[in-house]
C-alpha positions in Angstrom: 31.2 29.7 -9.7 31.0 29.7 -6.0 31.3 26.5 -4.1 28.9 26.2 -1.2 30.1 23.9 1.6 27.9 21.1 2.9 27.0 21.5 6.6 25.5 18.8 8.8 24.0 19.6 12.1 21.3 18.3 14.5 17.8 18.6 13.0 16.0 21.6 14.5 12.3 22.2 14.8 12.6 24.9 12.1 13.7 22.1 9.6 10.5 20.2 9.9 8.6 21.7 7.0 11.5 21.5 4.6 12.1 17.8 5.7 8.5 17.0 5.1 8.7 18.5 1.6 11.9 16.5 1.0 10.2 13.3 2.1 7.2 14.1 -0.2 9.5 14.6 -3.2 11.6 11.5 -2.5 8.9 9.0 -1.4 5.6 10.4 -2.6 2.2 9.8 -0.9 2.9 6.0 -0.6 5.3 6.7 2.3 2.4 6.8 4.8 1.6 3.1 4.1 5.1 1.8 4.6 5.7 -0.3 7.7 8.6 1.8 8.9 6.5 4.9 8.7 3.7 3.3 10.6 6.1 2.3 13.3 7.3 5.9 13.7 3.9 7.5 13.4 3.1 9.8 16.3 6.6 9.3 17.9 9.1 12.1 17.6 12.5 11.5 16.1 15.3 11.6 18.7 16.8 15.1 18.4 20.2 14.0 19.5 20.5 11.4 16.8 18.7 13.1 13.9 20.6 15.3 11.5 19.9 17.7 8.6 22.4 18.7 5.8 22.4 22.0 4.1 24.2 23.6 1.1 24.1 27.2 2.0 20.6 27.7 3.4 19.0 25.0 1.3 18.2 21.7 3.1 19.5 18.9 0.9 19.3 15.9 3.2 18.0 14.4 6.4 18.3 11.4 8.6 16.0 10.6 11.4 16.3 8.1 14.2 13.4 7.0 16.5 13.6 5.1 19.8 11.8 1.7 19.6 11.7 -1.5 21.5 13.0 -4.7 20.0 11.2 -7.3 22.1 11.8 -6.2 25.7 14.9 -4.1 25.0 15.4 -0.5 23.8 16.8 0.0 20.3 16.8 2.5 17.5 15.0 2.7 14.2 16.9 4.7 11.6 15.0 6.3 8.8 14.1 7.8 6.7 17.4 8.8 5.2 16.6 11.3 2.4 18.7 13.3 0.0 17.3 15.8 -2.4 17.3 14.1 -5.9 19.3 17.1 -7.3 22.1 16.3 -4.8 22.2 12.5 -5.0 25.5 10.8 -5.6 27.6 13.3 -3.7 28.1 11.4 -0.5 25.5 13.4 1.5 23.6 10.2 2.5 26.7 8.5 3.6 27.8 11.5 5.6 24.4 11.7 7.3 24.5 7.9 8.1 28.0 8.1 9.6 27.1 11.1 11.7 23.9 9.4 13.0 25.6 6.1 13.7 28.5 7.8 15.6 26.1 9.8 17.7 24.2 6.7 18.6 27.4 4.9 19.5 28.6 7.9 21.6 25.2 8.0 23.4 25.6 4.4 24.5 23.0 2.8 22.2 23.6 -0.8 21.3 21.4 -1.6 18.3 20.2 0.3 15.2 17.6 -1.2 12.8 16.2 0.0 9.5 14.2 -1.1 6.5 16.2 -0.5 3.4 18.4 -1.6 0.5 20.8 -4.2 1.9 23.6 -3.5 -0.6 23.6 0.2 0.2 23.5 -0.1 4.0 26.0 -3.0 4.1 28.8 -0.5 3.8 27.8 0.9 7.1 27.8 -2.5 8.7 24.1 -3.3 8.5 23.1 -7.0 8.0 19.8 -8.7 7.5 18.0 -9.7 10.7 17.2 -13.4 10.8 13.6 -14.0 9.6 11.2 -14.4 12.5 13.6 -13.1 15.1 12.0 -9.6 15.3 8.7 -8.6 13.8 7.6 -5.2 12.5 4.0 -3.9 12.8 3.3 -4.6 9.2 4.7 -6.3 6.1 8.3 -5.9 5.2 10.6 -7.8 2.9 12.8 -9.8 5.3 15.9 -9.1 3.2 15.4 -5.3 3.8 15.0 -5.6 7.6 18.5 -4.8 8.7 20.4 -4.2 11.9 23.7 -2.7 13.0 25.2 -3.9 16.3 26.9 -1.1 18.1 27.7 -3.7 20.8 28.9 -7.0 19.4 26.5 -9.9 19.9 23.5 -7.8 21.1 21.2 -8.7 18.2 21.2 -12.4 19.2 19.7 -11.3 22.5 16.7 -9.6 20.9 13.5 -11.2 19.7 9.9 -10.4 19.5 7.9 -7.4 18.2 9.5 -4.1 17.3 7.3 -1.3 18.8 7.4 2.4 19.1 8.9 3.7 22.3 6.7 6.5 23.4 8.3 9.5 25.0 8.6 9.0 28.8 8.4 5.2 28.5 
């Protein structure tokens, strides 16, 4: 049996259709109603912080990051993080997360937020955002609204609405 290595690289435009199919398999049609999806709707993912993973030529995972505002300050919204169900449990999601977080840190960003499973994301340093400190443009379980400070203490300086940061803004 041949072992095909996992590769992780920046997401490319050619990956878009395969990533959309992966999101459809992983999240189904209900993904369009989710608050995090609505926040990102119509705003392109940041190409420098979004990554795709492949085994051979087959796309097996993706992580996207979108620029947002947290109150009056720029921030990042990570997600979705998706791994093909046939490849779950092999560390692909963790590798994508680590690559994206390190790219954000290297680019000088100071805060990454997401809506997700707190026990899973805690291993990357994400913690729940204090209820009422920041608000999303729709309902979200406060225990799933998480943040990772890339600069210590920055979250305490952020409050208000989280909104999409349109290109050129």
